[in-house]
C-alpha positions, 0 to 999 in steps of 0.5 A: 115771388112772381116777376112782373113783365110790364109791356106798355108804352113809356116815356123818357119821363115816366118809364115804366118796369120791365122787371120787379121783384124780390131777388138777391143781390150779392148774397142778400135778398132785396127788392130790385126792378129794371125800368125801360130806361135801362135803370137796374135798381135794387136796396143794399143790407143798409136800406140804401138805393142803389142804381146801374144805368145799363147804357153808361155803366154796364159792359155785359152780364152772364148767367153763371149757375142760379145767378146772373153776373152783371160786368160794370165799368162806372164812375167810382166817387157816387158809389155807383148810383144814377146821378153821374160824377166826373170820376174815374171809372173802375171794374165791379162785378154784381151778382143777381140771383132770381128766386127761380129759374123762370125768374132768372130767364126773364131777367136775361131776356130783358137785359138782353133785349135792352143791351141789343137795343143800344146797337153797340158793336159786336166785332171790331177789327184791331189794329196795334202800332207797336212802333208808336210812342214808346213802343208800348202799344201791345202791352196796352191792349192786353192789359187794359183794352182787351179785358173790357171788350171781353167783359162786353162780349165783343169779338175781335181780330188782332193785327199788329202794323209792321211798317209805315202806311201798312194800316193804309193797305189793310183798310184799302183792302179789308172785307168790311162786311165782317166788322162793326168797326176798326179800332186804331190803337196807337197814336193819330197816325194810324188812324189817318192811314186807314181813314186813307186807306178807306177813301181810296177804295173803289166802295169809299162811299160805303167804306168811310161809314165804317166806324173808326175808334181810337185808343190812346197809345202813341206820341200824339193822342189829339183826336182821342183826346178831343172826343173825350174831352168833349164830355169831361171824360179824363183821356185815358185807355180805358175810357177810350175803350168805353167809349167804343163798347157803348157805340155812340157814333159822330160825325167827322170831317175830313180835309182833302189835301190837294197838289196837282194830281196827289192827294192826302186826306186829312182828318187832325191838322196841317202845319207849316212853320214852327209846330211842322219843324217841332213835330218832324224834326223832334223825331230824332229823340223819339225815345223821349216819348211825348216829351220830346215835343216839349224839349224841341220847341224849347230848342226852336223857340231859342233859334226861332224861324220865319218862312216867307210865303203866302196863304189864301182862304175862304173864310166862315162867316164872322171872320171876313175881316181877316187878311186882304180881299182877292181881286180875281180880275187884277192880273195879279193872279199868282196868289189867287186860288183856282180851284177848277183844275185844268180839265186836260190834266184831270183827264189824264189820270183817273184816280181810284176812290174818292175825289174830294171837293175840286172846286168851291163856289166863285160866289165866296170871296177869298182873302190872303195874308203875305208873310213872313210867317212863324207858325201857320196851323190848320186844325180840325179837332181841338187838342193835338195831343193830350196837352196841346189845344191849339184850336178851342173852338174847333168842332168834329163837323162844322164843315171849317178848319180852325187857321191859327197864325202867328207872323211876328212875335218875340222869343220870350212872348212866343214861349208864353203862348206855348205855356198857355197852350194846354187850356186854349189860352193862347188864342187870346194873345195879340200876336195870334191870329184865330179864324174859320176857314172852308177852304185854304191855299199855302204858297210856301217860301223859304227861311227868312235870312236864309234863302238856301232853307225851305221848311216842312208841311206836315199834316197829321204828323206825316210829312207832305213835303219838305224844302231843300235843306231841311231835315231828311230833306233827301227823302221822296215825300207825297207832294212837292215843297210848292202850292197846296190847297184843302178843302173840306167835306163836312161830316164825311166819316164817323167816330165812336164817341163817348156820346 
């Protein structure tokens, strides 16, 4: 049969056929077609219509002998029909066998043209953290990630991280012209290191546009959980890998955490109080995997701490009634946030790479809340881990941080809040203050009832600062246990995303 190659224009409402003819599919002769919207259709031997969406279900294809092997990763519940479901995906191959060599050439040409038009990555640099979580990232890569990449004809370079901040060093010096993206097979920590490495390059403006992908293989997988949950996909290694293969991208806010001349770039969260204590102090139970967080949370509830201190912030529209206004001219400026840094100090150090927002408009009203606090938690995306959603209203690139504050709460009620965090229900509690902020300042203090002990300031799973008497307080951290401030740069980074 003669193939039809129609080059007329089409619209999404009325896609035209690129090819329509009789071919063999898995050994059975049937009518098959490929349309301009990427739908591959044929009839089964029982007369049932079968459809594959090339964009959302096909990894790739290869010419093998007289046939074309189409490698598919699709949801199984509806049996590979065009109308989708939210079932788990699985690998399956279909063999198309055109009846002539010329027909086979045209099918390969048109399939190639469509897949090329999708802008999928062809070359990836992959970082694997062999120490994160249950130390199984390398096994995860070889058993689940690598087969999908190879099925999609994606070339890659694999490198294991050897020590803390190794990923940051790699990203800082990597020849980015060789790759279409950087993928982190790890928890959230390696992603954060990569962002910091890219933003500290001299060519940071171009470097930070490099799309970043995350495959869950660590203790905290909040970023990839947030990405997949946004389209109701289960948080699995294969779904995360397929999202990278498809090549869709979305922008991501980046926060600059600043203390004098020291900067840290955050993409996930910043915590002080209960959350930071659990995140960092539970490291002694790392052998438990992600269960260490639940276990240590209970221990910390039993001996619940509060911390003296003060926070200041610029609220988003609709949140102006939270806190008390700050009068810039009343002389009580210890709590007032001065964002325009002393120029003399700035001139002393020439920082390499991205500086971050150094000032906020004086036209915006600052608000303040005094402690003591049980927990202060800022989040950039909804999920902190695969089973904790502290910020259900957070967006990837809205230019705001979601601020969750708990000042006072009975232990039994606090335990109840933790059980509701898996679906964001905790934010409805009268003990929880939830708002969005454009900028933020923290002035941390000592434990209530024990002025000899400070707290921990944690950002994206890394300790920024520790007060005296805290867990591993003898270690030297990036910042001092003193005032820090945060600003948000809207949509600065780019992520591979399911949509």
